[in-house]
C-alpha positions as CSV (number, residue, x, y, z in Angstrom):
1,M,0.2,-0.1,-0.1
2,P,2.6,2.6,1.3
3,M,3.2,4.9,-0.3
4,D,-0.7,6.4,-0.7
5,G,-2.6,9.5,-0.4
6,L,-4.2,8.2,2.9
7,T,-1.2,7.2,4.4
8,L,0.8,10.2,3.3
9,G,-2.0,12.6,5.1
10,F,-1.4,10.7,7.9
11,A,2.7,11.3,7.8
12,A,1.9,15.1,7.0
13,R,-0.2,15.9,10.1
14,E,2.2,14.0,11.8
15,I,5.2,16.0,10.8
16,N,3.2,19.2,10.5
17,A,2.5,19.0,14.2
18,C,6.5,18.2,15.4
19,I,7.8,20.7,12.9
20,A,5.7,23.9,12.5
21,G,7.7,26.7,13.2
22,G,11.0,25.1,13.1
23,R,14.2,26.2,11.5
24,I,15.8,24.4,9.0
25,D,19.5,24.1,10.3
26,K,21.3,21.5,7.3
27,V,20.2,20.2,4.0
28,T,21.6,17.5,2.3
29,Q,21.0,15.5,-1.1
30,P,22.1,11.7,-0.1
31,E,20.6,10.8,-3.4
32,K,19.7,12.4,-6.9
33,D,16.1,12.2,-6.0
34,A,16.0,12.2,-2.1
35,I,16.4,15.5,-0.2
36,V,16.7,15.9,4.0
37,L,16.3,18.4,6.2
38,L,17.6,18.9,9.9
39,V,14.9,21.4,11.4
40,R,15.2,22.6,14.7
41,A,11.6,22.5,16.5
42,G,11.6,23.3,20.2
43,S,14.3,21.1,21.9
44,T,14.5,18.6,19.4
45,N,16.1,18.3,15.7
46,Y,14.0,16.3,13.5
47,K,15.3,14.5,10.1
48,L,13.0,15.1,7.4
49,L,13.5,12.6,4.7
50,L,11.7,13.7,0.8
51,C,12.1,11.2,-1.4
52,A,10.9,11.1,-4.7
53,S,12.3,7.9,-5.9
54,P,10.1,5.5,-8.8
55,N,10.3,3.0,-6.7
56,N,10.3,4.0,-2.9
57,A,9.2,7.6,-3.0
58,R,8.1,8.8,0.3
59,L,7.9,11.4,3.5
60,H,8.7,10.5,6.9
61,F,11.8,11.5,9.8
62,T,13.9,9.0,9.8
63,G,17.1,8.1,12.1
64,Q,19.5,6.6,9.0
65,N,22.7,8.4,8.5
66,F,23.4,8.9,4.5
67,S,26.7,9.2,2.9
68,N,26.6,12.3,1.0
69,P,29.0,13.2,-2.2
70,L,31.9,15.1,-1.8
71,E,30.6,17.7,-3.6
72,P,26.6,18.9,-3.3
73,P,24.6,18.8,-6.2
74,M,23.2,21.6,-7.9
75,F,19.8,21.5,-6.3
76,C,21.0,20.8,-2.6
77,M,23.1,24.0,-3.3
78,L,20.2,26.2,-4.5
79,L,18.1,24.0,-1.7
80,R,20.7,25.5,1.0
81,K,20.9,29.2,-0.2
82,Q,17.6,29.5,-0.2
83,L,15.9,27.4,2.5
84,L,18.3,27.2,5.7
85,G,17.5,29.3,8.0
86,G,13.7,29.5,6.9
87,R,11.4,28.3,9.2
88,I,8.5,26.1,8.4
89,A,5.1,27.7,7.9
90,A,3.5,24.2,7.4
91,V,3.7,21.0,6.0
92,R,0.2,20.1,3.4
93,Q,-1.2,17.3,2.0
94,I,-2.9,18.3,-1.1
95,A,-6.6,17.1,-2.3
96,G,-6.4,14.5,-0.3
97,D,-3.6,13.3,-3.1
98,R,0.0,12.3,-2.9
99,V,1.1,15.7,-3.5
100,I,3.3,17.3,-0.3
101,H,3.6,21.1,0.0
102,I,6.2,22.4,2.5
103,D,6.2,26.0,2.9
104,I,9.0,27.9,4.6
105,D,9.5,31.7,5.3
106,T,13.0,32.9,4.9
107,V,14.9,35.8,4.1
108,D,16.4,36.4,0.6
109,E,19.8,38.2,-0.7
110,M,18.2,41.4,0.0
111,G,17.0,40.6,3.5
112,D,13.4,40.8,2.6
113,H,11.0,38.0,4.0
114,V,9.8,35.5,1.1
115,T,8.2,32.5,0.7
116,R,9.1,29.4,-0.6
117,R,7.7,26.1,-1.2
118,L,9.5,22.6,-1.4
119,I,6.9,20.0,-3.6
120,L,7.1,16.4,-3.4
121,E,5.1,15.1,-5.9
122,I,4.4,10.8,-5.4
123,M,3.8,10.0,-9.2
124,G,5.4,6.9,-9.5
125,R,8.3,7.4,-12.2
126,H,7.4,10.5,-12.2
127,S,8.3,11.4,-9.1
128,N,9.5,15.2,-8.6
129,L,11.1,17.3,-5.6
130,I,10.6,20.3,-7.0
131,L,11.6,24.4,-5.0
132,V,9.1,26.8,-6.5
133,D,9.2,31.0,-5.4
134,G,6.0,32.7,-4.2
135,E,5.2,33.7,-7.3
136,G,5.0,30.1,-7.9
137,K,8.3,30.3,-10.5
138,I,10.1,27.0,-11.0
139,Q,13.7,27.3,-9.1
140,E,14.9,23.9,-9.6
141,A,13.8,20.4,-9.8
142,A,15.2,16.9,-9.0
143,R,14.1,15.4,-12.1
144,H,13.6,18.0,-15.4
145,V,10.8,17.5,-17.7
146,S,11.2,18.6,-21.5
147,F,8.4,19.3,-24.1
148,D,9.7,16.7,-25.5
149,M,9.7,14.4,-22.7
150,S,6.0,15.4,-21.5
151,R,3.4,18.2,-23.8
152,V,1.0,18.1,-21.1
153,R,3.2,19.5,-18.1
154,Q,7.1,20.5,-18.3
155,V,8.9,21.2,-15.1
156,Q,12.3,23.3,-15.3
157,P,13.9,26.3,-13.9
158,G,12.2,29.7,-14.9
159,L,8.5,27.7,-15.8
160,T,5.2,28.6,-14.0
161,Y,4.6,26.0,-11.6
162,L,1.4,23.4,-12.5
163,P,0.0,20.9,-10.2
164,P,-0.5,17.2,-11.7
165,P,-3.3,17.0,-13.8
166,A,-6.5,17.0,-11.5
167,Q,-8.6,13.6,-11.3
168,D,-12.3,13.3,-10.7
169,K,-12.0,12.4,-6.8
170,L,-13.6,13.5,-3.8
171,N,-11.4,14.9,-1.5
172,P,-11.4,13.0,1.4
173,V,-11.9,16.4,4.0
174,D,-14.7,17.1,1.4
175,V,-16.8,13.2,1.2
176,N,-19.9,13.2,2.7
177,A,-23.2,11.2,2.3
178,D,-24.5,12.8,-0.6
179,N,-21.9,13.8,-3.0
180,L,-19.9,10.0,-2.2
181,L,-23.9,8.3,-3.2
182,D,-23.1,10.2,-6.9
183,Y,-19.4,9.1,-7.3
184,L,-20.0,5.6,-5.6
185,T,-23.4,5.2,-8.6
186,R,-21.6,6.7,-11.4
187,A,-18.9,4.5,-10.6
188,G,-21.7,1.4,-12.0
189,D,-22.3,-2.6,-10.9
190,V,-18.3,-3.5,-9.5
191,P,-16.9,-4.0,-6.0
192,L,-17.6,-1.6,-3.3
193,H,-13.5,-1.7,-3.4
194,K,-13.6,-0.9,-6.6
195,A,-16.0,2.1,-6.2
196,I,-14.2,3.4,-3.7
197,A,-11.0,3.2,-5.0
198,A,-12.1,5.3,-8.5
199,S,-14.0,7.8,-6.2
200,V,-12.0,9.4,-3.4
201,S,-8.8,10.6,-3.6
202,G,-5.8,9.3,-2.4
203,M,-7.1,5.4,-1.6
204,S,-5.5,2.2,-2.6
205,M,-6.8,-0.2,-3.7
206,A,-5.6,-2.0,-0.1
207,T,-6.7,0.4,1.5
208,A,-10.3,0.7,-0.3
209,K,-10.8,-3.1,0.6
210,E,-10.4,-2.2,4.0
211,L,-12.8,0.2,4.0
212,A,-15.5,-1.8,2.6
213,F,-14.4,-4.5,4.4
214,R,-15.6,-2.4,7.4
215,V,-18.9,-1.0,5.8
216,L,-19.7,-4.2,3.9
217,E,-21.7,-7.5,5.7
218,R,-18.8,-10.6,5.8
219,G,-18.3,-12.5,2.8
220,T,-20.0,-9.8,0.3
221,D,-18.1,-7.3,-1.9
222,R,-21.6,-5.1,-2.9
223,S,-24.0,-3.3,-1.4
224,D,-27.3,-4.0,-0.8
225,D,-28.4,-0.7,0.4
226,L,-25.9,2.2,-1.6
227,P,-27.5,5.2,0.5
228,A,-27.1,3.1,3.6
229,T,-23.4,2.4,2.8
230,A,-22.7,5.2,1.8
231,T,-23.8,7.1,4.8
232,R,-21.6,4.4,6.8
233,L,-18.4,4.8,4.6
234,A,-19.0,8.7,4.3
235,D,-18.8,8.5,8.7
236,L,-15.8,6.1,8.5
237,I,-13.8,8.4,6.1
238,R,-14.4,11.6,8.5
239,R,-13.3,9.6,11.4
240,L,-9.9,8.2,9.9
241,P,-7.6,11.2,10.7
242,E,-8.7,10.3,14.5
243,M,-8.1,6.5,14.3
244,T,-4.1,7.1,14.3
245,D,-2.3,3.5,15.4
246,P,0.2,3.0,13.1
247,R,1.0,-0.9,11.7
248,V,3.7,-3.1,10.1
249,L,2.3,-5.6,8.7
250,M,4.9,-8.8,9.1
251,D,4.8,-11.2,6.6
252,D,5.3,-15.1,7.3
253,D,9.2,-14.7,7.3
254,G,8.8,-12.0,9.6
255,D,9.5,-9.0,7.3
256,P,8.0,-6.0,6.6
257,A,5.1,-6.6,4.6
258,D,3.0,-3.5,4.7
259,V,2.0,-0.2,6.7
260,F,-0.8,1.0,7.9
261,V,-2.3,4.0,10.1
262,F,-4.7,1.9,11.5
263,P,-5.3,-1.6,12.2
264,Y,-6.9,-3.5,9.2
265,L,-9.2,-5.7,10.5
266,M,-9.0,-8.0,7.2
267,F,-5.4,-9.2,8.0
268,P,-5.1,-10.6,11.7
269,L,-4.0,-8.5,14.3
270,E,-1.3,-10.8,15.5
271,N,0.6,-10.2,12.4
272,Q,0.1,-6.4,12.6
273,A,3.1,-5.0,15.0
274,P,2.7,-1.6,16.8
275,A,4.6,1.2,16.1
276,P,4.9,4.3,18.0
277,T,4.6,6.7,14.7
278,V,3.7,6.7,11.3
279,S,7.2,7.6,10.2
280,A,8.8,4.7,12.6
281,A,6.3,2.6,10.4
282,L,7.5,4.3,7.2
283,E,10.8,3.6,8.4
284,K,11.2,0.4,8.9
285,Y,8.7,-0.7,5.6
286,F,11.1,1.2,3.3
287,G,14.5,1.3,5.5
288,S,16.1,-2.2,4.1
289,R,13.8,-1.9,0.9
290,D,14.8,1.2,-0.5
291,R,18.7,1.0,0.7
292,Q,18.8,-2.6,-1.3
293,D,16.6,-1.1,-4.4
294,R,19.7,1.3,-4.7
295,L,22.2,-0.7,-3.7
296,N,21.0,-3.2,-6.7
297,Q,20.7,-0.2,-9.2
298,K,24.4,0.7,-8.1
299,S,25.7,-2.8,-8.5
300,A,23.8,-3.3,-11.6
301,S,27.1,-2.2,-14.2
302,M,29.4,-4.8,-11.9
303,V,27.1,-7.3,-12.3
304,K,27.0,-6.5,-15.7
305,L,31.0,-6.6,-15.8
306,L,31.0,-9.5,-14.1
307,K,28.5,-11.8,-16.4
308,T,30.4,-10.4,-19.7
309,H,33.9,-11.7,-18.7
310,I,32.5,-15.0,-17.2
311,E,31.3,-15.8,-20.2
312,R,34.1,-14.5,-21.9
313,C,36.3,-17.5,-20.0
314,E,33.7,-20.0,-20.2
315,K,33.7,-19.8,-24.0
316,K,37.6,-19.7,-23.5
317,L,37.5,-22.8,-21.7
318,A,35.7,-24.5,-24.4
319,Q,38.1,-23.1,-26.5
320,Q,41.2,-25.0,-24.7
321,E,39.2,-28.1,-24.5
322,E,39.1,-28.3,-27.6
323,D,42.6,-27.8,-28.2
324,L,43.5,-30.5,-25.3
325,S,41.3,-32.9,-27.3
326,N,43.1,-32.0,-30.7
327,A,46.5,-33.0,-29.1
328,A,45.3,-36.2,-28.3
329,K,46.3,-36.8,-31.3
330,L,49.9,-36.4,-31.3
331,E,51.2,-39.9,-30.7
332,E,49.5,-40.8,-33.8
333,Y,50.7,-38.2,-35.6
334,R,54.4,-38.9,-34.6
335,L,53.7,-43.0,-34.9
336,M,52.7,-42.2,-38.5
337,G,56.1,-39.9,-39.4
338,E,58.2,-42.9,-37.9
339,L,56.4,-45.9,-39.7
340,I,57.1,-44.0,-43.0
341,N,60.7,-43.2,-42.6
342,A,61.0,-47.1,-41.6
343,N,59.1,-47.5,-44.9
344,L,61.1,-45.5,-47.2
345,W,62.2,-48.0,-49.7
346,Q,58.4,-48.8,-50.9
347,L,56.6,-45.5,-50.8
348,K,56.7,-43.1,-54.0
349,K,55.5,-39.7,-54.5
350,G,51.5,-39.7,-55.9
351,Q,50.8,-42.0,-54.0
352,S,47.6,-40.9,-51.4
353,E,48.0,-43.3,-48.6
354,A,49.9,-46.7,-47.4
355,Q,48.8,-50.0,-45.8
356,L,52.2,-50.2,-43.2
357,Q,52.8,-52.5,-40.6
358,N,52.6,-51.1,-37.0
359,F,55.9,-52.7,-36.0
360,Y,55.6,-50.8,-32.2
361,S,52.6,-53.0,-31.4
362,E,52.6,-56.1,-30.3
363,E,50.6,-58.0,-33.2
364,G,52.0,-55.7,-35.7
365,E,48.8,-55.4,-37.1
366,M,48.9,-53.2,-40.7
367,I,47.1,-49.4,-40.5
368,T,46.1,-47.1,-42.8
369,V,48.5,-44.0,-43.4
370,P,47.2,-40.6,-45.3
371,L,49.5,-39.5,-47.7
372,D,49.8,-35.8,-49.4
373,I,50.3,-36.7,-53.4
374,Q,52.4,-33.7,-53.9
375,L,55.1,-34.8,-51.6
376,T,57.8,-36.9,-51.4
377,P,57.8,-39.7,-49.1
378,V,60.4,-38.1,-47.0
379,Q,58.2,-34.7,-47.1
380,N,55.3,-36.6,-45.8
381,A,56.9,-37.9,-43.0
382,Q,58.3,-34.6,-41.9
383,R,54.9,-33.2,-42.3
384,Y,53.2,-35.7,-39.8
385,F,56.4,-35.3,-37.3
386,K,55.7,-31.7,-37.7
387,K,52.0,-32.2,-36.4
388,Y,53.4,-33.6,-33.6
389,Q,55.6,-30.8,-32.9
390,K,52.9,-28.3,-32.9
391,A,49.9,-30.7,-31.3
392,R,52.5,-31.6,-28.1
393,T,52.8,-27.7,-27.5
394,T,49.1,-26.9,-28.4
395,R,48.6,-29.6,-25.2
396,E,51.3,-28.2,-23.0
397,M,49.8,-24.4,-23.6
398,A,46.3,-25.1,-23.6
399,A,46.6,-26.9,-20.5
400,E,48.4,-24.2,-18.9
401,Q,45.9,-21.9,-19.9
402,H,43.1,-24.4,-19.0
403,E,44.1,-24.0,-15.7
404,A,44.7,-20.1,-16.1
405,T,41.5,-19.6,-17.0
406,L,39.2,-22.3,-14.6
407,Q,41.4,-20.0,-11.6
408,E,40.1,-16.7,-13.3
409,L,36.5,-18.5,-13.7
410,N,36.4,-18.9,-10.2
411,Y,37.3,-15.8,-9.1
412,L,34.8,-14.3,-10.9
413,E,32.0,-16.3,-10.0
414,S,33.3,-15.5,-6.3
415,T,33.3,-12.1,-6.6
416,L,29.3,-12.5,-8.4
417,L,28.6,-14.5,-5.5
418,D,30.1,-11.1,-3.2
419,V,28.1,-9.1,-4.7
420,G,25.0,-10.2,-3.4
421,K,25.8,-10.5,-0.2
422,C,26.3,-6.7,-0.1
423,V,24.5,-5.0,2.4
424,G,25.8,-1.6,2.6
425,E,27.7,1.1,0.4
426,S,31.1,0.1,1.8
427,E,31.0,-3.6,0.7
428,L,30.6,-2.7,-2.8
429,E,33.1,-0.3,-2.8
430,E,35.8,-2.9,-1.6
431,I,34.4,-5.2,-4.5
432,R,34.8,-2.6,-7.1
433,Q,38.7,-1.5,-5.6
434,E,39.3,-5.5,-5.7
435,L,38.3,-5.4,-9.3
436,V,40.4,-1.7,-9.9
437,S,43.6,-4.0,-8.4
438,T,43.0,-7.1,-10.6
439,G,42.3,-4.8,-13.6
440,Y,38.7,-5.7,-14.3
441,V,37.9,-1.9,-13.6
442,K,39.3,1.5,-14.5
443,K,40.4,3.4,-11.6
444,T,38.5,6.8,-12.2
445,T,38.5,9.5,-10.1
446,N,35.0,11.2,-9.7
447,R,34.3,14.6,-7.3
448,R,30.5,13.4,-7.0
449,Q,32.1,10.3,-5.1
450,Q,31.2,9.3,-1.7
451,R,32.8,10.1,1.3
452,A,35.2,7.8,2.6
453,L,33.4,5.0,3.4
454,P,34.0,3.4,6.9
455,K,35.4,-0.1,6.8
456,S,32.8,-2.8,6.0
457,K,32.0,-5.3,8.7
458,P,31.1,-8.9,8.1
459,Y,27.4,-10.8,9.3
460,H,27.9,-11.4,12.7
461,Y,25.4,-14.2,13.8
462,R,25.2,-16.4,17.3
463,S,24.7,-19.7,17.9
464,V,22.1,-21.4,19.5
465,D,25.1,-22.0,22.1
466,G,25.3,-18.3,22.2
467,I,28.5,-18.3,20.1
468,D,29.5,-15.9,18.2
469,I,30.2,-16.6,14.3
470,F,31.3,-14.3,11.9
471,V,30.7,-14.4,7.9
472,G,32.7,-12.5,5.1
473,K,30.8,-10.7,2.9
474,N,33.3,-10.0,0.5
475,A,37.0,-11.3,-0.4
476,A,38.0,-8.2,1.4
477,Q,36.4,-9.2,4.5
478,N,36.9,-13.1,3.6
479,E,41.2,-11.8,4.0
480,R,40.7,-9.7,7.2
481,L,38.2,-12.2,8.8
482,T,40.5,-15.3,8.7
483,G,43.6,-13.1,8.9
484,D,42.4,-11.8,12.4
485,A,41.0,-15.1,13.5
486,R,43.3,-16.5,16.4
487,P,45.4,-20.1,15.8
488,N,43.1,-22.8,17.2
489,E,39.3,-20.8,16.2
490,M,37.0,-22.9,13.5
491,W,37.5,-21.6,9.8
492,L,34.6,-23.0,7.6
493,H,34.4,-22.4,3.9
494,A,32.5,-24.7,1.3
495,K,34.9,-27.4,-0.7
496,D,35.9,-26.7,-4.0
497,M,33.4,-23.6,-4.7
498,P,33.1,-19.7,-4.2
499,G,31.9,-19.3,-0.7
500,S,32.1,-17.1,1.9
501,H,34.9,-17.4,5.1
502,V,32.8,-17.8,8.5
503,I,35.0,-17.9,11.9
504,I,33.3,-19.7,14.7
505,K,34.7,-17.6,17.7
506,A,35.6,-20.0,20.4
507,E,38.6,-22.4,20.8
508,G,39.0,-25.5,22.3
509,S,35.7,-27.7,22.1
510,I,32.8,-26.5,20.2
511,P,29.3,-27.4,20.7
512,D,27.6,-30.3,17.7
513,S,24.8,-27.5,17.4
514,T,27.1,-24.3,16.9
515,L,29.2,-26.5,14.4
516,A,25.8,-26.8,12.5
517,D,24.6,-23.5,12.4
518,A,28.3,-22.4,11.3
519,A,28.1,-25.3,8.3
520,T,24.3,-23.9,7.7
521,L,25.8,-20.4,6.7
522,A,28.7,-21.3,4.8
523,A,26.7,-23.4,2.7
524,W,24.0,-20.8,2.2
525,Y,26.7,-18.0,1.3
526,S,28.4,-20.4,-1.2
527,K,27.4,-20.7,-4.7
528,G,25.7,-24.2,-3.5
529,Q,23.1,-22.3,-2.1
530,H,20.5,-23.7,-3.4
531,S,21.8,-26.9,-3.9
532,S,21.4,-30.1,-1.9
533,M,24.4,-32.1,0.2
534,V,26.8,-29.3,0.0
535,P,30.1,-30.2,1.2
536,I,31.6,-28.0,4.2
537,D,35.4,-28.2,5.1
538,Y,36.1,-27.1,8.1
539,T,39.7,-26.8,10.3
540,L,41.0,-24.9,12.8
541,K,42.5,-21.2,11.4
542,R,45.8,-22.2,12.2
543,Y,46.0,-25.0,9.1
544,V,44.7,-22.5,6.6
545,K,47.4,-20.3,5.0
546,K,47.1,-17.7,2.7
547,I,48.1,-18.0,-0.7
548,P,51.2,-16.0,-2.0
549,G,50.8,-13.9,-4.6
550,G,47.1,-15.2,-5.1
551,A,43.9,-13.1,-5.5
552,T,42.4,-11.5,-2.2
553,G,40.6,-13.9,0.4
554,M,43.1,-17.1,-1.4
555,V,43.8,-19.9,0.6
556,T,45.1,-23.4,1.0
557,Y,44.0,-25.2,4.4
558,T,45.3,-28.7,5.6
559,G,43.9,-30.7,8.8
560,Q,39.7,-30.5,7.6
561,K,37.0,-32.7,8.2
562,T,34.0,-32.8,6.0
563,A,30.2,-31.9,6.5
564,Y,27.8,-31.7,4.0
565,M,25.0,-29.7,4.4
566,T,21.5,-28.9,2.6
567,V,20.1,-25.5,3.6
568,T,17.1,-23.4,3.8
569,E,16.3,-20.2,3.9
570,A,14.0,-20.8,6.8
571,D,17.3,-22.7,8.2
572,V,19.2,-19.7,8.1
573,K,16.5,-17.0,9.9
574,K,16.8,-19.4,13.0
575,I,20.1,-18.5,13.6
576,E,20.0,-15.3,15.4
577,L,21.4,-12.3,13.4
578,V,23.2,-9.7,15.7
579,E,24.6,-7.4,12.6
580,G,23.8,-7.4,9.2
């Protein structure tokens, strides 16, 4: 359901109650479509997030710390110039729709008091953030919309701001029994929730279903007395602002699946986790979802690069294996050359083949030796010996190249697996630096790059016995994790496949249940994640050695034992995650 007009209205009222009259002390732009305002109201600092992401557009207070560009974007610089020190006059939802106006009283360059308006439009891929002056002129926007992009409505600095095209729907604050009945009647013979969504602004289908659920008899989706239903529905819509009791709907895996601004009776109440504020509920729902979406966007080019190199390696392997197969004929070439030399006395130029006895075989069988009719017998023998030398050289080179290609393919697949484990930009940046050092990515200098990111951390789990288990997310983490482990701590890794290094932070006797938890994690965070009977090697860290000159995180080990694991995501979720 997030973010429909109903939810946005609740968020706007909550935010306005907290920061109206507050002073804007800081403006940052962590993403091209996201602005964070630090507002001081009373004795409290509030971080207000306005996000126009196509998939996760929203408005709420946030406790998240964002990484910002070294050099702020132009939009951010203009916002700082125009809004810093200004006072929040009001945070308003427009006509019950997904449009928010934040009016700010401030002072211009001449010292005159002026009003600026920061507008958040939530419209899917057309979502936008727009700064408008007191005369309604657009000063800047997160996304410019030219005439070529839209002939209906342009968003460019200097143009007069035009609101999104109005829909023929009722503003929730204007709803009464009479006008609602008129709209519901016009909707025709459709289920009530569809009529509500088509009649009242800001109602998502989920919200409309809940309202219909509350005013209809159980088991029905249409009203048999529309005037009476319209009266009950209008009364319910009027009372909605008083029903604030934010909830987060949790799915079967315990992950946030939806946000409700009041309990939804059509869902089990035990699955609706209460939240102290609408903002807290929205942050719980959107936080990890938005971070992962942005991470996926930023890693897309890296994934494409790795898959391209993996495909190239696979083609090289196929060619090298073909070369090795062809080189298997080298002994046949040598034999034919020697048989020709041994029978020069009976061969003549112009023969296309010769039946010669194989005196190297105990049976002494006759074999057919193809000949080039344009060559003498001696030249034919030399031709076979040249083929023999070439095949022998090819085999040696192909064997060396085959091994090198296998190592490169293993590295690329391991790195691709690491990208999928990333939960933050620090991990992604470490992988990018590794690819730069290995020559797969060119080193670039970008003034818009993120500030120096903190060193990433591995997954931190706690076993059923209360023992800490750490899991590396990438090669750099694997190397640090294994390098920092004590000699008698247990080390685990999926056998003969890309995967994470896993360390059990305990020495001496380790409970079987802890070892099983660690092996589960080693199997899940490996290429064999969805395979059955994944072999997991485990040994003391003292027997694990870094390969001299090898790639980051590459090791050899001895003294291992092997466990075979078949795991599911549910098995992993049973293990306590302390820090992700």
